[in-house]
Steps between C-alpha positions, in 0.01 A plus 500: 500500500586236756836665557346847551246371755764296674715809552200683649452212743869478577520870588204470737631173644847627582378844602264355762594147602869545572474823703200358683699241691843668484660631814569831328278598207626683196287706261416336171713642218372430149842587356663198663516192274296190584654161429261206490479143383254211512460167323153604380315835464125496419258794451124432519311782322161391631592504870777760474752275675874467441629161613866407551578132550807321636828662606366854515773757570477879525771753589436869555793702636629311803177302545463143380188283478466129428190278482362192329175665386391867468156629397446874433131595479490824298127544574500467880855636528628209709803277475515150645804277518517135603769242558840573652456876495823679591559876527845650556464855627728799461630433856600143408213356701332193351128432519375154409133405483268233366249754368501879446218738414581864407245776438565804285345732762814468709717677246720765666353783288154436649609559862302792637204459267220662699237278339682192625494510882637147532670324214440141410776280634748280319499144627744210524457145626766267634747785551868470579676834562883475492655829609847613405632413850401135422213498749191314375133555576242253375130580499179337393406817315597862455335819381638831386307823502523873544364610836294811555819709518625355173779294657614164363389229744547126459328260740606139544260258672582185699868593500803295594811720516866451592850590395610141571581248232264212433678187618470123474672318789689818584630566147366788287320406182671610180206657314174591670338575164466127432266464801139607532389712795332204665821297462706782651276503807613144573869601509695628801594859579677593823242768569204633311202723558148406406256786471146552384604802295819676393453848360778660296466875450755576231471877532559489876757220453341326796375148573201447733431156647166397653430210738841339475658205676874444528608138457849374576570144396123472449439587864270802551679751723323832466170650387497863390167651393669776301847633421677681217852523366678663204500323165834369368572819304532702824850521643391644835178584682392623842413213733613251761812294445527145624541493880774316687539358850781625722596443862781602731541542875465879498157518334381141517296331230341711232432562134630753251218628278649717224282747313617645171382844384544617142494879534567567132718371217815624677416458868412206723487418870519168683378485859616186688365488856623216717194425716623293794399397851697778671418783264513626144826587329431741216722480193480610142658629181442803281633521143476778242648535153577846366602570144872480579494391864364246745405517866466199732412505869466207736444504872341343804375601844415316818408701810778758541749318275536555128729479200493643151705490184478757220655469154473785251682479166485788252678483166523874441694478173700242306794593724356615835317282752356592841426241771366499854528181706372522856499207740389564859381296797382606844678221684800281414315182595164579338549354151673190631254422781192556287646344185449814292794470266739208506783603270778424749639854485639657818499847343231740390622756248329828415637703211415800285707535185520649154726333246619587152649220292631572152757332280786715631396634841319415823349731766350406838323730748353334804453444872496166685390380842549151643324316780649191658239243607734322742408562862854571620574783251385857561368671188643837608851354471450423128608785269237691304620622162344839427568608233731309264615606154695291247611592151709306251600589144668278236741657252672342199737769373736263320450278196551172692328288761600726788254714693498748790249512782439821693306452823389724784286428804374670811325356805387604845471228765332536837467266793469513876799429723371299796807597710443875494133511403568734207439468128822451307513651154757477223504655155713360222586620150700264278644522151654225289683499168574161345627365169464145364653345192390140423627296206624170359845448349563328167601182679190482724606671822208693651594808700350806666690799629333721760594813693296705747526784750245572775480813715262538800408799717312446829319731739464306826297573812563318830681191370594301810810298422497357854319587827760766585563654159266660245554709188309785336641673194620444143700207369627381162621178348622393158623189328657417165563166340584330173409146401580248230285192441638216283338172396579248231212263408609159369229315308484132404199402287416130457210324327280471810638764735723806529745604771601854590788571739572864581787604732452850641718755678427854610740755638386808692751774582405754770679706770524348845287776653349489847136564578394843627389422855267800509277353229221271629435181310130525418489346150801273446405165643761252614658319205422130482742316273296298250540372146297801380730754671825335388550684169330827596691824443352649816385269776329767708169598344502852653757772571520515880782245498777428251705186445863606550799377306550287192388146442499213252198276442551169321299193415328317218160416354418182314186348356392185317188523283330196350272504198205360700481800735733363767764741630761523776685817601762578761670817623785520753733776614681699764623855564831637630523844670833678518388730783579423865205704627247303702191651340287188488357270767586134526144419400547666159761252373733790403683562826847375392701561186356185344124478502297188559431285195165560332317309231175400339377185324176443308358188338197477273382155389255599229248637747480178701756626752637848571772538759682818605777520759702803610763482770783669685785292643719624785851540359662400831329175593324430165164461676175642373441859611184543293285257309188575299335211320174487310373220282188356345473139388220294354202514270143620552403172667759553774729801528732591784657842540709637782731782602773478762690793650804474726703796631787473745539829690869552570610745773875466447738241366420241767165608652152464356162648583172312460468338161189531287362186337157454346328268255174560317349228283183432303357171379231533233306249298252512215320196634270472202360708221300704753659452843823659623658547840807662655678506834746774600711498816771729634752393765752689711781246532706674771449323832628796704236731350181587689307435177656156446284254312211544262407866459199463270313241292235535229300219345268566207279281285321608184245358263450678168338402175352697213197602704575474873778577744542430872801583714578436863810592699631478855784724616678446830747757637704408807673826593248782468584805712200659667468865601635434849811333357397146583542223245215267418371261236247606240279290269314638200250293300357611165257339256339634186294382204430629153233398252610627161382745372335593831825635644304825487124498533232709664205372698180709490 
């Protein structure tokens, strides 16, 4: 009999108590098993009470309940629990209380009962509400009830809420459950909010706060009579985002007040006005998710200046993909002067393309337009590619490792000739047939044989080879070559390290053909001899120019790898051209038969230090012609990283143009558990340059803990080009704060 009545009580208890204070209620299911235990179970027939004493535990589905004492009154249909009450909800929230009172009238199946206009409320005293994001709200008492619309509403009274850890002398306590609410109030939290009432509407997934005060380090900073924000189950919600302070010379001091708009589950908008002394700069983002596509738009406008960027990505099938990337600006100086987008790029690229990528073929259909942001380059002089078609097919007709590639491409390029004031246009159709056969011999020699033939047809309009000579008509070019790549890795494995040494040689055989002078060079950029280009079959990346004659590339790679993650690698080599044609500039490093020496070295000291160094050494005087160094050394307490670039511009064997030399370094430090700072500076090291000296500097400092973040930064640019071509200095200051989870909140 006791057992039967206990089950009746348990069903009512779990069906009402747990959903009552859960963030997301679930309907009571009598088919789910109930697990329970207690040191003592007593049934009083006279009073109709079921009493559970000591170590009471109930589990129903994903809900768990613990208490020291539980009393179920079968007559009055109430359940009371005392002593270390703990409820774990289906959302992994934890509710702790000193005392809980649950009434049967709040069962979910009685919502909407017309005879019950306002249900009796469930009550808790000494409440501690631990949400799944680890934020904690303590309250003197709490009630749960169904409002007139039948929605689940929980009210907490005399609330103290924060996402910060409770700390003693700056160190978080290990287990808050061992403290009473009154003891917790004596501990430190970086910030917390005290409010007269906190209302949690579970159906709306919204928190409403009444008569609240914000304390930071126990100092009252702000009084807000009323505000609301989404509960922790909400990923996004319409409302204001945390503002930030920003200042520069163009707009003066001001604030950025972002406002986030959730249009629907797939669409959102962020409006970020920069409200400053000299005006308002409007900026924002729009994002939309389709079933198989995404659309993103960002832009800004100030007076008659604007910029926008559009990205559309549509995965049409498992093979085909369509993309639109548009990047436009009204003025070359706008984004730099008003600090719109600081990605360091001098180019804006707009492209429309459709691509098909399968295991054995590739297709590209597209059009591309470029805009140069440098003030001394006219955009009309940059080619526009409209349209461009590429196709490539892989074939494996033989039962070995060899494979054929069949490729075809077509492109139309247009640009304005500033000499004659006309638009130049060239059409090109290219085909390529290539065969590759890689393998490894029985004695460890790795090899790859390659052959290829390329044929190009051009239709050219007004190509001006020099001021007195132009060409309009058809032109053709073709090139054939065969290559053989050989390498022989030698491996030495020891107990604590291994060494690999791999000599390499590559021979390329090709006719010593001359360039067709009637073909403009629109796509084949000047070759720059580097360690990456050394063992390339074709050094030109496009077909407007060909590398004449045969050559031999030779060098070696070696690496040492330790068992503790330490490694050192080195590559070094040179190339020899048999052709006497002077096809390359002195700057390229390929002007003579023998090329300059090229190499690369990398060192990794188990993450503590990473160093990379690539170089080119002049073969004649053995001086550096190019140097590119980047390294990072240190630990989180103090880390130093830098990059150094040096390029010696050679006009001929004995004359040099202006060198380029620049260093960019960053010092960063995780000063403590919460504080971090960084300093970045960039220097132009050439004294004969008009931009000699520091070009820009950025200093940033950040505080971030589990509940609060603050960041401040100062950026100083020393060579900013204004609209009139003058150069000036520019300073931008930014500051922002975030109270977690109030990164997004709305004020009524």
